[in-house]
C-alpha positions in Angstrom: 28.4 -18.4 -61.6 28.7 -20.7 -58.5 25.7 -20.3 -56.2 25.1 -20.6 -52.4 21.6 -21.8 -51.9 19.8 -21.3 -48.5 17.4 -24.2 -48.1 14.8 -24.3 -45.4 13.9 -27.7 -44.0 10.7 -28.9 -42.2 10.3 -28.0 -38.5 8.4 -31.2 -37.9 6.2 -32.6 -40.6 8.5 -33.8 -43.5 5.6 -33.4 -46.0 6.3 -29.6 -45.8 9.5 -30.0 -47.7 9.0 -28.3 -51.0 9.6 -30.0 -54.5 12.1 -27.2 -55.3 14.1 -27.7 -52.1 14.4 -31.4 -52.8 15.5 -30.8 -56.4 18.2 -28.2 -55.3 19.5 -30.6 -52.6 19.8 -33.4 -55.2 21.5 -31.1 -57.9 24.1 -29.1 -55.9 27.7 -30.4 -55.4 27.7 -30.1 -51.6 25.3 -29.7 -48.8 26.4 -27.9 -45.7 24.6 -29.3 -42.6 24.2 -28.1 -39.1 24.2 -31.7 -37.6 25.0 -34.5 -40.1 23.2 -37.1 -38.0 19.9 -35.1 -38.3 20.4 -34.2 -41.8 21.1 -37.7 -42.8 17.6 -38.8 -41.7 16.1 -36.1 -44.0 18.3 -36.7 -46.9 17.6 -40.5 -46.7 13.8 -39.8 -46.5 13.9 -37.9 -49.8 16.5 -40.2 -51.4 19.2 -37.5 -51.7 22.7 -38.8 -52.0 24.6 -35.4 -52.5 27.8 -35.1 -50.5 27.5 -33.4 -47.2 29.7 -31.6 -44.8 29.3 -30.2 -41.3 28.7 -26.4 -40.8 27.5 -25.2 -37.4 27.7 -22.3 -35.0 30.9 -23.6 -33.4 33.0 -23.9 -36.4 31.4 -21.2 -38.8 34.6 -19.2 -39.3 36.7 -22.2 -40.0 34.3 -24.3 -42.0 33.3 -21.2 -44.2 36.8 -21.2 -45.6 36.3 -24.8 -46.9 32.8 -23.8 -48.4 34.5 -20.9 -50.1 37.0 -23.3 -51.7 34.0 -25.1 -53.2 32.7 -21.9 -54.6 36.1 -21.0 -56.1 36.2 -24.4 -57.7 32.9 -23.6 -59.4 30.8 -25.9 -57.3 27.2 -25.1 -56.1 26.5 -25.3 -52.3 23.2 -25.7 -50.3 23.1 -24.8 -46.6 20.5 -26.5 -44.3 19.9 -26.4 -40.7 18.4 -29.1 -38.5 14.9 -27.7 -38.9 13.8 -24.3 -40.3 15.5 -21.5 -42.0 19.2 -21.2 -42.2 20.5 -17.9 -40.4 17.3 -17.5 -38.3 18.9 -18.6 -35.0 20.8 -21.1 -37.1 24.3 -21.1 -38.8 25.0 -19.4 -42.2 25.6 -15.8 -41.6 29.4 -16.0 -42.0 29.4 -17.9 -45.2 26.7 -15.7 -46.7 28.5 -12.5 -46.0 31.7 -13.9 -47.4 30.1 -15.2 -50.5 28.3 -11.9 -51.1 31.6 -10.0 -50.5 33.2 -12.2 -53.2 30.5 -11.8 -55.8 29.0 -15.3 -55.7 25.3 -15.8 -56.1 23.3 -16.3 -52.9 19.7 -17.6 -53.5 17.2 -18.1 -50.8 14.4 -20.7 -51.1 11.0 -20.2 -49.5 10.1 -22.5 -46.7 9.6 -23.6 -43.1 10.1 -21.0 -40.4 9.0 -21.6 -36.8 9.1 -17.9 -36.0 6.4 -17.0 -38.5 4.3 -20.0 -37.6 4.1 -19.0 -34.0 3.5 -15.3 -34.9 0.6 -15.7 -37.2 -1.3 -18.2 -34.9 -0.5 -16.4 -31.7 -3.5 -14.1 -31.7 -1.3 -11.1 -31.1 -0.7 -8.2 -33.4 1.5 -9.5 -36.2 2.8 -6.3 -37.6 5.2 -4.8 -36.6 7.2 -7.4 -34.9 10.8 -7.9 -33.7 12.5 -11.3 -33.8 14.9 -11.7 -30.9 15.7 -15.4 -30.9 17.2 -17.1 -27.9 18.0 -15.2 -24.8 21.3 -15.8 -23.0 21.1 -18.9 -20.6 22.7 -17.0 -17.8 19.9 -15.6 -15.7 21.6 -12.2 -15.1 22.4 -11.8 -18.8 18.8 -12.9 -19.7 17.3 -10.2 -17.5 19.6 -7.7 -18.8 18.7 -8.4 -22.3 15.0 -8.3 -21.7 15.4 -4.9 -20.2 16.8 -3.8 -23.6 13.5 -4.7 -25.2 11.2 -3.7 -22.4 10.0 -0.5 -24.1 9.6 -1.9 -27.6 6.1 -1.3 -28.9 6.0 -4.1 -31.4 5.2 -7.8 -30.9 8.3 -9.7 -29.7 9.4 -13.2 -30.7 11.8 -15.5 -28.9 12.9 -19.1 -29.2 13.4 -21.2 -26.1 14.2 -24.8 -24.9 11.7 -26.7 -22.8 14.0 -27.0 -19.7 14.4 -23.2 -19.6 10.9 -22.0 -20.5 9.5 -21.6 -17.0 12.5 -19.5 -15.8 12.5 -17.5 -19.0 8.8 -16.6 -18.6 9.4 -15.8 -14.9 12.1 -13.3 -16.1 9.6 -11.9 -18.7 7.0 -11.3 -16.0 9.5 -9.7 -13.7 10.8 -7.3 -16.4 7.8 -6.8 -18.8 4.9 -7.1 -16.3 1.9 -9.4 -17.1 1.6 -9.1 -20.8 -0.3 -11.3 -23.2 1.9 -14.3 -24.3 1.6 -17.2 -26.7 3.8 -20.2 -26.3 3.9 -22.4 -29.5 5.4 -25.8 -29.1 5.9 -28.8 -31.4 5.0 -26.8 -34.4 3.7 -28.8 -37.4 4.1 -32.1 -35.4 1.5 -34.4 -33.7 1.3 -32.7 -30.5 1.4 -29.2 -31.7 0.1 -26.8 -29.2 -0.5 -23.0 -28.7 -0.7 -21.9 -25.0 -2.2 -18.4 -24.8 -2.9 -16.1 -22.0 -1.4 -13.6 -19.6 2.4 -14.4 -18.8 1.5 -15.3 -15.2 -1.1 -17.9 -16.5 1.1 -19.3 -19.2 3.9 -19.9 -16.7 1.7 -22.4 -14.9 0.8 -24.2 -18.1 4.2 -24.8 -19.4 5.9 -26.2 -16.4 5.7 -29.8 -17.9 5.7 -28.9 -21.6 8.1 -30.5 -24.0 9.5 -29.6 -27.4 11.2 -26.6 -28.9 9.2 -23.4 -28.3 8.4 -20.1 -30.0 7.4 -17.4 -27.4 5.4 -14.4 -28.9 4.9 -11.6 -26.4 2.7 -8.5 -26.6 4.6 -5.2 -27.2 4.9 -2.4 -24.8 1.8 -0.1 -24.7 2.2 3.5 -23.5 -1.4 4.0 -23.8 -3.4 4.3 -20.5 -5.7 1.3 -20.1 -9.4 2.1 -20.0 -11.3 1.2 -16.8 -12.8 -2.2 -17.0 -16.5 -2.6 -16.4 -16.6 -6.0 -14.5 -20.3 -6.1 -14.8 -20.0 -6.2 -18.6 -17.3 -8.9 -18.2 -19.8 -11.0 -16.1 -22.5 -10.6 -18.8 -20.0 -11.9 -21.4 -19.2 -14.9 -19.2 -23.1 -15.5 -18.8 -23.5 -15.3 -22.6 -20.8 -17.8 -23.1 -22.3 -20.2 -20.7 -25.7 -19.8 -22.4 -23.9 -20.6 -25.6 -23.0 -24.1 -24.2 -19.7 -23.6 -22.5 -18.9 -24.7 -19.0 -18.3 -21.9 -16.4 -14.5 -22.6 -16.5 -14.3 -22.6 -20.3 -16.5 -19.5 -20.5 -14.1 -17.7 -18.1 -11.0 -18.8 -20.3 -12.9 -17.6 -23.4 -13.7 -14.2 -22.0 -10.2 -13.9 -20.6 -8.7 -14.3 -24.1 -11.3 -12.1 -25.7 -10.6 -9.1 -23.2 -7.0 -9.7 -22.4 -7.9 -10.0 -18.6 -6.6 -12.6 -16.2 -8.8 -15.7 -15.8 -8.1 -15.4 -12.0 -9.4 -11.9 -11.9 -12.7 -12.8 -13.7 -13.0 -15.9 -11.6 -12.6 -13.9 -8.3 -15.2 -11.2 -9.4 -17.9 -13.7 -10.4 -17.6 -15.8 -7.3 -17.5 -12.7 -5.0 -20.7 -11.3 -6.5 
């Protein structure tokens, strides 16, 4: 039976390409790529010479017809995206649905996924979570979409581009309020970084950040927040300083531990 393989590709570090993924890409008859220029670099790196065709969001309906013809001819196909998992904010949904509808095998391979990398290292609750992906580029539509998810109690995961991240987080702050946020950027690459804190704080740190980003946001809590004993917060800061941290780093550490704003802790300590 002809098979359609969904093959994840590394989101940065090429050493994360699995032996099975390489084997499948070498053995199939056709590889459907999101961007042939990017995919060619990957294929050349692993000495893969399989025929490849373009398949991206802008021509999914049309190019899926060509892929179905390959399946009808008994050929096996692998779908890859530029980086990460096909169908997760990447092309593939149309051909998968059509292949399933016509009774062809659809086989997923395990592999790289930026969303999960960002989630598990975010420091936020990992279950349950909702993956939203990219928000609309239009500001009005972005805010409208965020309002749809405002009351969701689970951790929310978004993708965002560096040139839009400040505007996106500003909209999040406006709609969601000042929740805990983690921005994970350059995942698995040399300059991988996790920027954690309240949304208002993270906004200040991402203004010059580069690279594709995963944004993990605390879910909505309907539970009333307990009163905060600032005396206890100050003691935690003192203990952190006694442990060898500078005052600035101690405040950052306690802010992450308690979910409080660094500025709020700083102001209390310097006023008392």
